[in-house]
N, C-alpha and C positions, 0 to 999 in steps of 0.2 A: 210649553207656556204660551202659544198660541202662534206658536215663531215655526212658519216652514219652513222645508230642506232649503230655498233659496235664500230665505234670510241666515240661515247658520252658519255662524265662522267655520266651522268644522267640515262643512261640505263645500264652502265655496257658493258663488255663482250662480253652477247649473245642477247643482245638488248631487257633485259627486266628491267622492274623498279623492286628494291628495294622490295617492296611492294609483288612483284609476286615469287620473289626467292624461300621462304618455300614452296610452294603450288606449284615448277617446281622441286625442289630438294624433296622432300618426293613423289617419285614414287613408285607405288609396286613394277617395276622390278629391284629398288634399294636393296630391301630384299629379294629377290629371294634367295631361296637357289643355291649355286656352284656347289657342292656335294651332293649326299646323300650315306650316312652312315649309312641307316636302316636296312639291312643285313650285311653278310658275303663278300660279292661283293659292295667294298665302287665305285661311278663310278660320273664321271662329268655328270648335269642335263643340257640338253638344253630345246628347245622346236620345235614343227612342226606343222605347217601350214595345218589345215587339207582340207582347197579350194585348196592351191596350189602348196603343201609339202615344201615349205621352212623352214628348218633349221636353228637356232641359236644356239649360245653361249654367252654371259647365254641366259638362256630362258626368254622369254620378252610375256608381257601378248597381245602383238597386232603383225601383221604378216609384217617386215616393205618391204616386196614386194610388196602384195596386199591390206593389211589394215585391211585383216580378223579378227576378236577377235576368230576366230574358231582355237586357239591354245592350245595344248597340253606338256605338261612334257613330256620329253624323254630320254632315257639313253644313253650316247653317245658311238660310239664303244673306247675300249680300247686299241687299238692298232693304227698307223698312218705310217706316213714317214712326214719328216723335208720338208718342203715346201720351208721356207728362213730361214735362221738365221744370228746372228750376235753375235760379242762381246760388253759387255758393260765392257768398262777397265775405266772407272770414276764416279767417285761416285752421282747418280744421287742427282738431289737440291730438298730440305725439299719440302714437309714431309716426302721425303721415309727415313727410317733408316737403315742407309748402317755401316754393321761391322769397329771395326776401329781395325787395318787398315782395307780399304778399299781392296776388294778382286775380281778384274773382275769374270764375268758371262758368259756362253753362254746363250743366250736368243732367240727361234724359235717361228715360227711359222708351225704349226704340221697341218698335212691334216688327219682329221681324217674321210672323205669320207662325208660327207653332211653338214661338219663345217669344218674351220679352227681356232685352237685354239692357240693363245697366251701362254707362259710357260716357265720356266727356261729349260736345258737342262743340263744334270746330268749322270756322271758315264763313261766318256771319259775326255780329256785335251781338253780344253776349246777350243785348234784351230783344234782339233782333227774330227771336223765332216763336213760333207758335203749333200748337197743339194739329199733326196732321202734316206737318211737315215731311215731304219727301229725302230720307236721307238715305247715304252710302256706308257701309265699313270699309274704315281704312286702318289698314295693318302695318305700323314701323318695325318689319322684321330686320332692320340694322343697326336698333338699339337694345340693348341687354339691362332689365326683364324684357322682353318683347313688348308693346303695348300696343293698344288699339282703340280708335275714336269713332265720332260719326260727324260725317260734312255735307252740306245737301247736296242732293242724287244730279240735281244739274251737271254738276263738276265730274260725274262718272266716267272714266277714261275705260 
């Protein structure tokens, strides 16, 4: 009747039946770690394809560009530049857990060279950012779950 799989109530949003959802949701990629804290220099973990050179964040078990399984985990650069940014001025819908009262925050895609990574911007007023601002990755290994954000590079230690 002109309704595609994504509109079918039997198949749901992604066009898969309920019996396949557990298999689809239980992927190795979702369990990979985003942050390596195994030494004194914690860093974000991505993957690099040995066949075509494509890098991703978070790490993936296969290359999204060429389909190869010849990928390895790599440490991502610790600094980059703001590629684009915005301010989240209203509390996102559940399941996001917002502080009460909600406080707006700056959010960016940061160009780390081989990849662009989405994360919060801290260390300046929320409207004080510009495209091209140099930033560094900050990792808080003291909290669970581990978290990261970006701060101005001039404060790099």
